[in-house]
N, C-alpha and C positions, 0 to 999 in steps of 0.2 A: 504494499500499500504506499502510495506517495504521501509524504507529509508536507504541508504547506506552512512555511514560517514567515514568508514575506508576501506583502500585498502584490508585488509585481509578478509572483508566481501564479496568482489567481488571474491577473490580467493576461499573462502569457497564454493561459488556457482559454481565455475569451478570444484571443487572436487566433488560436487554432480552430476554435469553433467557427469563427467567421471564414477562415480560409477553406475549411471543409464545406461550409455552407455555399460559398462562391462556386466551388468545384461541382457541388451537387446541383445547384440551379443551372449552371452551364450545361451539365449533362442532360438535365430534364429539358432545357431549351432545345438541345440538339434533337431530342426524341419527340418533341411536341408535335401534336397532330393538327392543331389549329393555330392560325395566327394570333388569336387572343391568348391562348395559354403560352404560346412562344414568347409573346410580348411580356406577359406577367412573369415568366421565369427569367427572362432577360432583366427586367426591372429588379427582381429580387437578387440576381447575382451582383448587379451594380451596387445595390444597397449593402449586401454583405461585404463588398470591397470598401465601402465608406466606413462600415463598422470595424473592419479590420484596422484601418488607418486610426480610427478613434481609440481603439484598445491598444494599439502599438504605442501611440502617443502617451496614453495612460500608463502603460508598462514602463515607458522611459521616465516619466515623471515620478513614479512611485519609487524607483531605485531600490534602496535597501530598507525601506520602511517595513518594520516588523508588523505582523498581524496583532490585533489586540490579544491580550493574554487569554480571554474567554474563547477566542477563535482557534486557538492551538490545542484544544482538548482532543484526545483520541477519538471520541465519539463524533465530534464535528468533523474531524479529518476523514473519518469513514463515511460520513454523510456526503461530504463534498466530492469525495472520490466515487461514491455511488452515483451521484449526479452525472459525473463525467463518464464513467464507464457505461451507464445506461442511456446516455444521450444517443439519439437516433443516428448520429453520423460518426460516432467514434470507432466503429469497426469498418475500416475502409473496404475490406474485401467483402463483407456482408452487405454493405450499401451498394457496391457495384453490382453484385448479384441480384439484389432486389430491384435496382433501377432497370437492369437489363431484362428482368422478368416481368416488368410492368405491362399489363394488358391494355389499360385504358388510362385516359387522362384523369378520370376521377380518382383512380388509385394513386397516380402520381401526386395529385393535389393532396390527398389524405396523407401521404408520406411527408409532404412538405409541411403540412399543418403539424404533424408530430414533431418535425425538426423545430419549427418555430415555438411550440409549446415547451420543448425541452430547453431551448435557448432562453426563453422567458424565465423559466424556473431558475436556471443557473445564474442569469444576470440579476434576478431579484435577490438571490442569496448573496451574490457578489457585492451588491450595493452596501450591505451590512458590514462588509469586511474591508472596505476602502476608507481612507480618511474623509472627514466631512467635506473637505475641499474638493474632493473628486466625485462625490455622490451625484452631482448634477449631470456629469457626463454619462454615468451609468444609467441614470433615470431617463435621459434623452434616448439612449439606445433601447431601453425597455419599452418606451412609448412607440418607438418606430417598429419594434418587433410586434407589438399589438396591432399596429396598422397592417403589417404584413399578414398576420393571422386573419384579420378581417377581410383583406383582399382575397386571400386564398378561399375563405369561407364563401365570399360572394361568388367567386368563379365556380366553386364546387356546386353551389345552389343553381347556377345557370346551366350546368351540363346535364 
């Protein structure tokens, strides 16, 4: 189990989530069957790139700031690790297989919705772990992830 002692380690994980999200959405864009879903997946890939830059800057700003003492407990560490390991995109080979096996766009959108929900949960927990001066940046990303989920839901309902 990985142990987190510095806030920038949490931000580094957020950067990885966004990188994987971008690759995921680009792959879905390639396989999209309609112009509307292709456009949505492209938009989401661009958004993930923006978030990657945001979290990379956050990681750089955080430097060696240690997590609050309450955040370094073994139980919380296991919880955070569980969020990471159960995230929809953290098993690259499994994700590639699942994307390749998608039969329809509704299924692709449901998979994207799961990714967004997993990201929202991680970023919500992350907000509590960063210094107060950095919470606004994390909250901004959380709000954008909510918009992504809403857009995916709207597309899902249209299909």
